[in-house]
N, C-alpha and C positions, 0 to 999 in steps of 0.2 A: 922323837926316835933317832939314835945312832945309827951312824952305816953299819955298824957293823953285822955280819949277816953270820947264821950258823946254817948247817945241817939240818932239816927238819925230817925226819926218815917216817918211812910209814913200808906197808907192803909191798907196795908197786913201787918205790924208789923214793927218791928225797926230793925236797923244797929246798933252797937257800932264802932264808927269812930272818931277820932280827928277831931275837928273841922275846917268846910273846910273854907278856906281865901272868897270863896265867895257860895252862893247857887244859881244857875240856873235851880233849877227845875222847870219841869211843870207839872201840873195833867191837863189832860182834862177827863172831868164827863159827860157823855150822858144822856141826860133821855127823856122821851116821856111825855107830859102833858096828860090832861084827854081826850083831844080833837083828842088825835094822832098826834100831832105836835110835832116834835123832837126838841132839843134844847141844848145845852152842854154850862157848865161853865169851862173855864178855870180858874187855879189859877198860877201863875208864880211869877218870885221874881225881885225885883230891887235894886238899891241903889243909894242913893242922892250921889253928888259929895261935894267935901268938900265944906263946906258956901252954901250950896244950901236946899233951904225950899223943901215943899213938893209939894208947887205951882207951884214953877219954874221947879221941874221934869215934873209934870203933863205935862205944859206946852210944854216942850222940847220932853215931848212922841208923843203929839199931833199934833207938827212940825214935826217931824219924820213919821208919818201915814201918814200925807196929803202930804209928797214927794214919800214913798211908796206902800201906797194901792190905787188902784183904787177909785174913786168917794169917795174918804172919807173927810165926813164933821161932826163937833162939832153941835148936835143940840141944846144941853141942858147941863149947869152946874151949881153944886151947888158950895156953898160957903163951905169952911172947916168948917168942925165940929167936936165933939169929938164923940165916938163910943162903946159900951158897958161897962163890969165893968173894962177895964184897961184903958180907956178914951183915948184912939189912936185916934189921927187925920186921919180922911177921906174926901176925896175929891170924889162925885161922877159926873158921866157924860154920859149923849147919845151920841152914834155916828150912822153915817149910813157908809156903805160902799159895794161895789160892790166885789161878791164874785164868779166867775164862772158864770157868766152872772146873779145873782140873788142880791137885794137889801136886804144887812141883816141892823139889827137894833142892837146895842151893847149898855150894859147899862156898865161902869166900875166904880170899885171902888178903889182907892186906900188910902191902910192902911199905915201910916206911924208908924211903931212897936217901942213900949217901949225899953229904954236900958235892957240889958240881959248881964251881964258879960262876958259869954262866946262865945252867938251867936250874939251878936249884942251891942258890947262893944263901937263902935262909935255911935252908934242911925242913923244910915243910912241906916237902912232896909226897904223894902216897899213890900208889899205883892198886888198883883193886882190880882181882882178877873172881869172877864169878862163873863157876858151873853150874847151871839150869835144868834140871833134864824132868818130867814126868814120870819115868821110867828109868832112876837111877841104877847101873850096871858097877861094878869092880871095873871092868875095861876105861870104864869115861873117868873113875876115879883115878885112876893111875895114869889116864894121859895125862888128868890135870896136875897131878903130882908131879909128873917129869915136868910138865912146863915151870913149876913153880920151881922145881931143882936145876933148872936149867938157867933159871934168871938171871942176867949180867945184864945190871945199870950201865947207861954212858960213862964213859970216864973223861 
């Protein structure tokens, strides 16, 4: 481990640390909409395999979920497009799955992060945002989309 350290930020502050080999952090954000329905947005991380593109990564994740999650189904998928000021490649999907006897709707966004010499030197890092709710409402979807539209990766 070299002596170079960078700021590792999270909602409460940041730490100085050497750059991790891989970031597997998960952030769970819980909200209640105006109709008093609870929902959560989960932010986690993935990494493309060598010579894998974002669509192949997304297909691999869906296959994994179909094997591991009860009643998991892909309901809707968008073609890859670019997003935000950094023009990150993004693929969005909608899924359904069963959790504790309740059918959930999940919107997912897979964002391929741009090259960053310290934290993404091989341009293989992916951020995955998921909105999960047993009672999906437009307000929740608008919140989720506004988060995506305002995403700015580290420069």
